[in-house]
N, C-alpha and C positions, 0 to 999 in steps of 0.2 A: 348460267353465270357465264359472261360477257367475256369470253377468250379470244383474243388478236394477237397477231405476233408481227413484228416490225422488223424494220434496218433503221441503222444510224447512217445519216448522210452527214458528212463534213464538206461544206465549201469554206475555200479562203477568198475574200475579198480584198481589194485594198481601199483604204479611204480616207479621207484628205484629213488632216490635222487642220490647227488653226492656223500657222502660219500660212501653209495653201491656200487656206480659204480666204485669208486677204489677196495673195496673188493670184488667185480664180476670180474673184470679183475687179482687181486694181490693177492688175496688172503682172509681169513678174519685177523683180526690185533691178533687175536688168533694164527693161524696157522701160520702166517708172523713171530709171538714171539719165537713158539715155533721151528719151522724150522732155528734160527738164534741160538738157544742155541743149543752147542754141544754135545755128548755121553757124558758120563764120568760122574765122581765125581766134576770135576772140574766146567764144565759149563760154565755160562759168567756172567760178572759184570752185575748189574742194573744201573751202568754208561754207560759200553757199551751200553744196549741196549735204553739208552736213548738218546746217541749221534746217533744209528743208526734211531731210529723212532721218535724219538722226542713226540709229544702228543700220537702218537700211542702205544706208549710201554707199560702206566700205563693201557691204555683201553684192549691193548692183554693180559696183565700181567692178570689182573683181570679176564677176563673171561679164562685164561689155568688153574689159578690157582680153579675156580669153577669148569672147567672140568677134574680136578686132570691131569691135563697132565704134569703140572711144579710145583715145591715148591721153597720157599726158602731157601739157605742155610749160613747162615751169610750175605754178603751183595753180594751174589753171585745168580744167577736163576740156578737148574739142571731139567734135564726130569727125568719123573716118569716110562715114556712109549715111548717105542722105535717107533711106529707109531699111527698115527692118521687118522681121518677121518673129511675132512673141509665142517661140517654140514651146517653152517651157509652160505656159498659159494653156498652149492648144493642148500639150499631153497633158495637164491636170484636170482639163474639160472630159477629155477619154475616159480619162481614171474615173473622175465622176461619174459621166455617164453608164459606164460599163462593168465596172470595178477592178477594171485592170487594164493592160495596155500591151500591145502585140511584140513591142520590143522591150525584152527582158533588159535591156541597157538601161534606157527609160528608167523602166521602172526602181532597177538598181539605184541610179544617179538621182531621182527625187527620192526615195529612201535615204538616202546618202545625206540628202539636204534637208531631212525630218521635214518633208511637206506632206508625205502620206504613210500610212502604217498599214500592215496587214494584219484583220481580223478574220475570226474562223466564227462560222455559221453553221448551228446543228440542226438540221431538220432531219425527222424522221419519215418512213415509208411503210404506211401501216395497212395491213391485211388482213384478210379471217383465220384464226388460227385451226388448228385439227380440230378442236371441240368447239366452232364457235356456238354460240346460242342467243336468240334472243329475248328468250326466257330466264328470267332469275330463278334461279334453283338453291333453295334453304339449306345449305350444311348442318348436318345433325354436330351434337357439341357435346351430348352424352349417350351410353348405350340404356335405353330404359327397359325396364318393365315390359310395357306393350309392344316393343320393336320387337321384346323377345318371342313374347305370344305371337305376336301376327306375324313373323317371319320378315317385317319389312328392314332390318336390319342387313339381310344379304341383297339389297339392293340401295341403301341409305349411303349417301357420299358424306362422311365425317370429317369433320374440320381437322387439320393435324397442329398437335401441341407442339410446341416448343419447351420440352424442358429443361435447356439450358436457359432461358430467359429468368433473368430477376424479378421478383416481384415488386412495385413501387413499397418503397419504407413509409412506415405510420408518421404522421406527424404528432409527435409527443409534446406532454406540455411543457412551459418553460417558465421558469423561478422569474418574479420580477425584480430588476437590480436592488429593490429594496427590500424584499425578502433574504434576498441572496447574504448583505449586511447586518439585515437583522438579526439571522441567525449567527452568525460571527460574534456578535454583539452578547448573543445568549449565551454563547459557549465560554465568552468570559467572564460575566457574571459566574453560571454556575463553576467555573475553576475557582472564585473567588471565595463561596460559598454562600451565596445568594439563593433565596426562595423567590421563584417566579409569584405575580400577585395576579389576580384574574382582574381583566380590565373587559369584559364584556358589559360591562355597563355606561354606553355611552350618553344618556342620560342622565344627568344629575340634580338634585337640588341646590339651590343656592347656597344651602347650610353647608353641606358639607362641599360644595365647591368655592366656597367664598370664606362665609361666617367661621366653619372651625378650621381655621387655614389665620384665624384674626386679621382675614381682609375687613377694612371698612365696609359699608354698605353706601357710602358715597365714593366710594374708591372708582375712579377713571375706567378700569378695568372692567366694571360692572355696568356701563351701559350700553346702550342699543348699538351703539355705532363699533362697539368692541366684541360684544357677546351675543349669540344668536338666543333668543328665549321663544322658548314652543307656544304655540298658540293653542294648542286642543293635545292634551291636559296642558294646562296654565301653569297649575302648582301642584305642589306633593300634597298627600294627604295628610301627612304627620309628619312630624319632627323625631328626632331620636330624643329618648329620656332624658339626657343631660344637657340639652339645649337652653335650660334657665342658667346652668352655669356657664356655659358659651356668650350668652344674654351680657350678665352681670359683667364679665371680664371687656366688653365690648364698654358696657355704660361705665362702671365703676372701676374696671381696671381690679389687679388680686397679681399676684406673685411677683411685689417689685415694681409693679406697672400701674401707671394712673388712667388708664384704657383710653380709648377716644373719646369719651365724654360726650356721646350724643345720644339719642332716646332709639334706641332697636326696633326693629319692627319686624316681626313675625311674619307676614303678610311676605315683606321681599324676604325673606330666608325660606320661603314656601315656594318661590317660584322657580320655576326646571328650566333648564339651559343644556347646552349643549357643552359638553366637558371641554375647558378652557385649556385644562391641564393635568396627567395622570397622576398631580397631587391629592387630587381629592380622594383617589383610590391609597395612598400610603397614610392620608389621615384617617380611613375606615380601617385600614390595615393597625395600624396604632391605636386605636380605640379597641380595637377585636386584641390586640395583643394583651392590655394593660387591663382585660378581664382573666387573665391565666394567670396560674403562678410565675414569677419572674423568671426569662429567659433571654439572653439577647439574641439578637434578630437581625437578619440583613433581607430586605425585601428590593426585587426591581421589577419592571416594567416597560415593555416597549409598545405603544400601541398610538391609537390617533387620538388628534384633538383636534377642536375646531377654534376658529377666532376669526369675528367680521373683519379681517385684514383685507386692503384693496389689493385683489393680486396683480403680481408684476416678476422680473426674472426670477425674484429673490423671495417671493413671499406668496403663499396660497393661502385660503380659507377653512383648509383640511390637512392637517401634516402631523408628522409623528414624532414622539418625546419619547427621551429613554431617561428614565429615574431611576435613583437608586435612594434608600436609605439605609442608615446603621444604629440602631437602637442599642446602647449600652451603658451600662455605669460608667461615670467619670469620664466618659468621652468628651474629646476637647479640639479647639482648633488644631492643634499641633498634630492630633492623630487622625483627622479629617484629611490635610494636607500629604500625611505620610501614608494612607490608604491610597489619595488618588494618584499620586506618582508609581506607585505598584500598579494600582489599576491600568493606567494609561499605557505604562510601560510593556504591558499582558498585548496592548494593542497596537505597539509599536508607534508610540506616542513618547516622545521625549523633550527638553527641555522646555518645562513648563510653567508658566509663570502666572500669579494669583494677583487679581485686583479687586480691593475694596468696591462693595457695590451697594445696593438697597434693594431689599426685598422684604414685602409687608410681614413676612412669619419665619425668616432667619435673621439672626443677627448674633453674631457678625456673619457679614455673608462678602461672597467671594466671586467673581468673573476668573476664570481658568482661560488661559492661555498658552497657546504652541506656537514652536517656531516651523513654520511653512518653508520649506528648502525652495519650492519648485517657486513660489509667490516671493521669494525673499523678504518677508514680514511676518510678523508676530500673526496673530486670527483668534478669535475667541472660540474656544471649540467648547464650550461650558460654561455653568452656570452652580455656583453651590454655597452653603454654610450651615449655621447652627442654629436647629428651629427654635422658635422664640421658647420661653415660658409660659406665656399666655395661650399659646396654641398646645403644648402638651400637657398641660395637669389638668385644663376641663376635661380632656382626653380619658382621664383616669392612671396616668405614668405615674411613677412614684417619683422625689423629687430629684434625688440623684440618679435616675435615669437622663441621660443625652439623647438626642439625636442629630445625627448628622444626614442632610441629604443632598444630592446635586443632580445634575440633570444635563441631557445634552441633545443634539438634534440628530436624527437618522438621516434625515436627506443632507444636509450639509457633507458628513465623510461620504455619502455615497456619490455625491454630485462629483467629491475630489478624486473617489476612486477612479469613476467612468469618465472621467474627462465631459461631464456637462456642466456647460455656463449657465444653462435658461432653467428652473424647476420646473417648468410647463413642459419641457419633454424628457422631466421623468415620470411626472404624476399628473394625470388628466386627460383630458381628450384626444391631445396633439401626441400623445405618447405612440413612438414608430415602435410597431410590433416586430421588425427586423433588427432592433436595436436591441432587445429583448431576448431573443433568440439567438443571436450571434454573438452575446456579450458569455463571458467564462463566469463559472462562478466565483464568489470574491473569497480571496484569502486576506484577513489582515496581516500584513508584515511583524510578527511576534519577536523579530529580531532588535536588538538596541541600535537605533539609527535614527538619521534624521529626517527621516522621510515619513512621510505621515501615513502612506498608504502604498502597495508595492501592487502589483496586477499578478496576479501567478494564472495561468489557463490549469485547468481541472481535466487530463484525459480520461475517460470511461475506460474503465478496466474490464477486456475481456474474462 
């Protein structure tokens, strides 16, 4: 190992400040003022000097008066001598060349006038140390069996260990803000007695995604500009056994409805799509429920859905849908409103309003609004309604079984919770990983109040 010894040397030097550099180059202010005063009894007016030199005029005059180079004559300045020696400039040149000045009084004066400043220069005097060597000797880090057997440990140089140093903390995984809010929603559903539906079926047939929901095959949502259709495989191998009942409801109606009165296409129903909503899963679960002995049921799901949307600050082609359905006898719109009040209160959301709207598979249908204290306005937080008989009866549910459904976004409350105004900063390739690591776990404010969400940091318990 190369071992050297060294001594630290400290040298103090004086350097020229900005104002000093100006006077070093153009002459001291007092010399500049003297040169601007013409010979004779008239001299130059004080106002003319100020117009020419600005703030320098006062500084130059003061020093000129002290040196008895000039004097006041009314409102003018006149010369007292014919020639001067610019000693200030000469002193600055000495400091500039040598880094100091023989006269301490001069140094003191130049420093007082902020023309120079002192700097310390650190240097090192290096010399060969006691164990200097031009060869690099490798230090041993472990006492090995081979060293013990050969005796090499006796002459080996071991690297010192610092047992007081702390190890590097490993980077752990971090949950995405969407997953944190998703877990909070799940807990609210579980508290209100819901069962979670399986949502791992991202590709589904148009039958489950549209037809079984009583969405007509000519509906704009089924166009290429709104839905992602698969190329390979392009169609499902088969449809469920009850598809003729669904076809008849579309073509002829039933259960008090006249239907859509159009020729229903089996080929159109078999087309495979990326699911546009998780309601397709709800439909499948309701059909499965109908095959069992009657029991009330509450289902929920939170997962990704896909729409052929134009991507902007508020929309993505892939997002999350939060959905809940309640199946029970004699369910009514009033029952749904009463439940939604309780459900949203558990999430800290109050002051609800309901607005009539249209959905193909619910009637009546309602949009859900809540007062947002921060925005000082009513914001839409979900959609809801009673599933139509044209959808429920072909699934096999009895006539006295009514089903209420509601859905909301996962991204919108997450953006509100974390103060994000661009959805692309939350989902996609523009996400800042630092934001994911730095943000605390989400806790919905479950106290009654007007704020939708409240941030709370969760400290890890030792």
